[in-house]
N, C-alpha and C positions, 0 to 999 in steps of 0.2 A: 504494500500500500504506500508507495512512495512516489507520488506524482506531483507534489506541490513545490512551491517556491517560497523562499523566506518572505515574510510579510503577508499582507492580506491578499487573498485571491478568492473572488466570489464563486459560489456554486453556480455552474452554468444554468441550472434551472431558474435560480432567482434572477440571473442576468437576463435570461430570455424574457422573463416576466416584465422586466424593466424596458426591454427593447420593444415589446409588442403592445404595451399598455398605452392607450390614448383616451382622451376624453370623449364622452358620448356625442358631443355636439361638434367634434372636429375630426371625425373618422375620415382618413384619406381614402381615395379610391383603392380598390383591391390591388391593382398593379403596384401602386405606390407602397401600400402596406407590405406586399410581398418583397419589394425591393429593400425596404427597411429591415425586414426580418432576415433576408438573405445576407445583407451587409453585416447585421448584428451577429449572425451565426458565423460568418467568415471571420469577423473580428475575434470572436471567442475561440475559433479554431486556431488562429494564429497564436493567440496568447497561450493556449493549452499546449500547442506543439513546441513553443519555446520552453515552456515549463518542463515538458517531457524530455526535451533535449538536455536541459540542465540537470535533471535527475539522472538521466542515463550517463552523462559525463561524470557526475559525482560518484556513481557507483561502478565506474570502470566498464560500462556497457556500451559506450558510444562506438559506432562503427568507424574506426580510424583507418581501416583498410577496405579494399573492395570486397564485395560479397564473395567473389571467387577466391580471394586470398583467405577470407574468413572461413569459407568452406574447407579449404585445405588445412587450416589450423585445426578445425574441429575434427577432421578426418584423422589427422596425425595424433590427436589426443584420445580418440575413441578407444583404442585397445586398452588404455590404462583403466577405463571405467567398466570393463567386462570382468565380472567376478571370477576368481579362479575356481577350479573344481573343488568340491568339498566344502565350500564356504558355509553351506547351510547348517553344518554341525559345529561350526566354530562358536564359542561363547560371544554374547553381545559385547562389543567394544574391542574385539580382536582386530589387530592391524593386518589387513590382507595384502596391502601393497603400499609402497611409498616411493616418491622420487623427489630429489632436490630441486627447488625452484631456482632459476638462474639469477634473478635480480631482487632479492629480499631487501627490506630497509637496511640502511647502513648499520653495520655492527651486529647483524642478526643472521640466523639461518631460517630458511623456509622450506616446507615440504608440501607437496600435494599428496593426499592420503586417500585410501580406500579402506573402509572398515565395516565390520558386521554390526547390525543394529536390529531393531524390531519394529514392526508395524504397531498400530494402536491395539490390536488384538493379541499381540505377542508373537505373531508369525515372523520368521526370520526375514531380514531385508539387508540391503547393502546401501551404504551412503558414502559419498565422497566428501572431501573438505580440504581444509588447509590447516597447517600448524606453523607457528612462528615462535622462535625462541632466541634470546641473546646468544651471541657466540661465546664460547668458553664456559666458564663456571660462574659468571656474574649472576648474583642473586640466588645461586643454588645453596642449599643447606642439606644436611643429612636427610631431611624429610622431603627435599625437592623444592622446586620453585612454585610459588602460587600460580594458579591458572585462571585466566579469564576466558570463559566460554562465550563466544560471540554467536548471536543468532540473527541472521540477515532479514531484511524486509522483502516484500513481494518483488519478484524479478521476472515472472513468467514460468511456465511449466516445461518448456522445451529443453532438450538436453543442452543446447548451446547457451541457455540462460544461466546455468549453474555458475556461481561466482568463481569456483576454482577453475573454470574453463575460460574465464575472461582473459583479455590480452594483458591485463595488469592485476594479477591475483593479489588480493590483500588491499587494493586501493579503496575498497568500499567498507573497510573496517574502521569506524571512527575511533580515534584514540590509540590506534595501533602503535605508533612510534613512542608515545608516552608510556604505554604499558611495557614495551620492550626495554625502554630506558630505565624503568623501575626494576627490571630484572624478572619480569613475569613472562610466562608462556601464554600464548594466545591460540585458542582453537577456533575454527570457523566451519561449522557443518554446512553442507549444501542442502541437507534434508534428503532422506531416501526417496528415490524416484525422480529426483531432479538431477539429471546427468547420468543416473544409474537406472537399471531395469525397474519397471513398475510405475505406478502412478503416484506422484507426490501427494501425501495426505495433508493438503493445504488447510491451515487453520483447524487441524485435528490435534487437540492438545496433547494427548498421550504419545502420539507418534512423534511429534516435534520434540517433546521432552526426551524421549528415548534417544533421538538423533543427537541432541545437544549433549546429554550426559555421556553417551558412548563415544563422542568425539574426544572427550577428555580421557576416557579409558584408553582409546587408541593412541593418543599422544604420549601416554605413559610407557608405551612400548618403543618409543624412539629414544635410544640411549643418549643421544647428544642434546635432547631437549631438556632433560633433567626435570620433567614435569612431576610435581608433587600431588598430594591429595586434597589440598586446600583450594577451593574453587569459588570464584565469583562469577555470576551470570550477568550478561550484558546483551540487550537486544533492542531492536527498533521495529515498530509497527507489527507486522506478522511476527517478527523475531522477538518483539516485546511480549507478545502472547506466549511464544515458545519459552522465553525465559521465566515467565510467571508459572507456567506449567512445570518446567524443570525444577523450580524451587519447591513446588508442591509434591513432586514425585521423587524427591531426593533419596527416599528410601529404596528406590529402584537400584541405586548404585551405593550401597551402604559403606563401601570402602572410601567414598569421597565425602569430604566435609564441606558442604555448600554453605557459605557464610552470609550470602546476601544476593539479591537480584536487583539490578538497575534496568529500567525499561523506559525507552523514549517513545512517546506516542503509541503505547501498546494497544493492540486490538483486544482490549480487556472486557468491556461490556458488550459482547457480541449482539445480544438481542436488541439493545438500543441502537447500536451502530448500524447494523444491517437494516433495521426497520426505518431508519431515517435516510439511508443512503441508497436503497435498492433501486430507485428510479433515476438516479443521477448518473452523470458520466463516470464518476468514481465507482458507483455501484456496478456499472457495466464492466469496468476494468477488474475490480475485485471479484465480481459475480461470476465471471467466466471460470475462474479457478475453483470457486466454491461449487459451481454446478457440475464440475468434473469430479472433484475429490469427495464431496459428501455422498452422492449416490454410489460411488465406488466403494465407500466405507460402510454405508448403511443401506442394506438391501431393500428396505421399505420406502426409500425416498425415490420420487419420480421427477424427472426434469420437467415433464409436461404440466405438473401442477403449479409451477412458478414461472415458466418461460414458454413462449410460443416458438422459439428457435429449435432447429434440429440438433440432435446430439453431435453430429459431425461438425456443424458450424460453430457450436459452442466450444468443442474440443480444439478446432482450428484456431480460434481466438485465444483460448487459454494457453496454447502451446507457442504462441508468439511471445518474444521477449518484450520487455516493457515498452520500448520506444515504438516498435511496430504495432503492438496492440493498441497503444494510445492513439496512434495515427489512424488506425482502422476505425476506432470508436468515434473519434472526432469527425472523420469524413462521413461516417454513417449518420451522425447527428446533423451535420450540415445539410445532408440530402433528405432529412426528415424521417429517418428510420426510427422506429420506436426503441425504447430501452431494452437491454438484453433481458431483464427480468420484467415480466408482465404482471406480476403479482407480488405483494409483500410476503416473503417467506414466513413472517411471524404470524400470519393469519391462517397458516396451514399447520395442523397439529403435529404431523410427523417432522416437518422441517423445523418447527419451533422447538421440539424436543431435542433434535440433534444440535441445533445452535446453542441451546441452553447447556447441553452436556459438555460443550467445548468452551464454555465461559469459565475463565480461571476462578478457582475458589479464593477466599480471602487468604492473604499470606500468613504463614506460620513462622517465617524468618524475616530479618530486616529486608525491607523492600523500598526502593526509590522509584517514584513515577515522575518522569519529566514530560511536560506537555506545553506546547506553544498555544497561545491564546487565539491565534488566527488560523488554525489548522482547519482546512475545509474537508479533509478526508477522515482522519480520526478526530471526530468532533470533540472539542475540549470538554463539553458537558458530559460526554460518556465516561471520560476518566475522572471527572469530578464525582460522578455516580459511583465509580469503582472505589475511589477514596472514601466516599461517604459510607458505602457498604462495609468496607474493611474496617474503618474506624468504629462503626457501630458494633462490630464483632470483637473489638479490642486488639486488632492486628498491629504488629510493629511496622508502621508504614510512614513514609515521608512523601509529600507532594511538592514538586517544584514547577510552578507555572512560569514560563519565560515569555513575557510580553508579546510583541508582534512577530511571532515566529510561526511559519507554516509547517508543513509536514516533512517535505523532503530534507530540510536541513536540521530537523529535530535531533537526529543522531549526531551529526557533526557538532552542532551547537551545544548539545548536552554532554558530549564526551569529556570535556574538562571537569564538569561536575561529577560525572560518573567515575572518573579517575580518582578524584579526591575522596569520594564516598567509598569506593572499593578499597582504597589504601587504608582507610579507617577500619573497614571490616577485616581486612587481612591483619591489621595491627591489633585487633581485639578491642577497639574502642566502641563503647556502647553507643547505640543510635538513639537520638531523641526524636520521638514521633512528632509530627505536625498536626495530629488529631487535636481538635479543639480550636484550631485557628480557622478563620473564615475563608471559605473557598471563593476564588475570584470569579467563578462562573456558576450558574445554576446547574445542578445535576440534571442530566437528561434521561428521561424515562423512555419506555417503549412506545413507538407509534404504531397504530394499527391501520393507518391510512394507506 
């Protein structure tokens, strides 16, 4: 879910309303109204495409070479992502394959990794990812180095969208250099099914948590990484949800000591978020992946109950990487095509149950929520609602709302705060909750419209 730009950026639905509204006594002729609407839509398209390009560049996804060259790069990488024989019987977190990255940050080592993990139902799966560590023994102790487990935001479900397959692996990990300079190891899962066989279980909490925690287990098999068992979780958007779930499922990997979770603009209150965004451009971008992953995970869900699109067209959109998917959606809107979702999933009982089942529970360990106040994708009110729900339950949680900050830059802008916060957790400093302080935005409930 990372399509925004720092600063305010209006929801296209509200912008369209502004473009098309005229006074009853001054309605222009139909042709003039159509001209105004078309110009307005084109303007929106230009702005959104610029924003998408900025997001893609930030996350290392921009096409810096020709499509032919990109295809050759992906073909050369493909053999690495094929699981070796016998992988199904390897314990979760087993390192199946690794290779050194050629250009890691200065003073560090980097690896591309393939490791065993599990789907939401416990079935064996394979995920790829990245590991970075300082060179030499800097920061290492007999117990090993602290580990930051990074969980990335939405990038698209196609194999080429996997961050470890990008032309600049690691460029989309906010705070990476600071973490390495502090002597920490950094892991970065791609999530199973993204770049590896199977369907990515997008916004499926248990599956993402397994992938995040097993990336740490796999890193501990790299002798030169000196990865220890003390872990801090860090994620953005989809990855924020993954970090919150990994914190809740830390008993899944009891050998790891998970000391805290920092999440920037997390997709935490899924029912409220999806119910308010389903008919927007952002809902179409996020919705394609949800419409693929949820029916694949839950056999009772039907695409036809919430969308009039064919399964093939939805899958084709979901498998496009962020930039191209955004372009397709904007062009579709410019030419008047309806939203991907034709019905609010929250009004369908089966979809509502699945969405609720993947909404993170209140935290049991120190947790930091970072949220921009002008985020048009993960609406600030949804995370205000998560904080309110968590505080009501007595959870150890802090909320940090950062002024006029949109969605795409939330991870980058929040990284210095996350770094200091994780440093305190690694140092055993007690966290002070912000519960009891006034929220800067009204908590957002579920919409049934």
